[in-house]
C-alpha angles and dihedrals in degrees: 000000000000093000094058117116092227122041114240141163120256133183113226105199143125095243088232129107125234130183123223086243091057091049091051091049092054095042096049093041088055088067095037098259135125108235091214089067092058110026126076127185117229109200088207089073098048116112112256091222110028118211113238096224136006109192131156114218112210094181094114093050089049094047098043102029104024087237121158129168113262097179120071121223089248091054093047092050090049090051091050092049091048091049090052091049091049092048091048092049090053091055 
């Protein structure tokens, strides 16, 4: 992106949708826990008008840059969990 002659906007995304619930399932499972034992839903924080679909389209980045995601969502969530664990252990 930064080496392009002309600046442009690109979406860096998987092109797949994930729910917060799915992300919680993967994150908690990574450390051997069931998310339902630790997560509560507070209706006060729900969006008043939910969007039907949030989906990043990386087609332009693929076409112009040859970019494709190499990290799966599961791998990225595991990296994030491991980073949180490492940060917590340093404190």
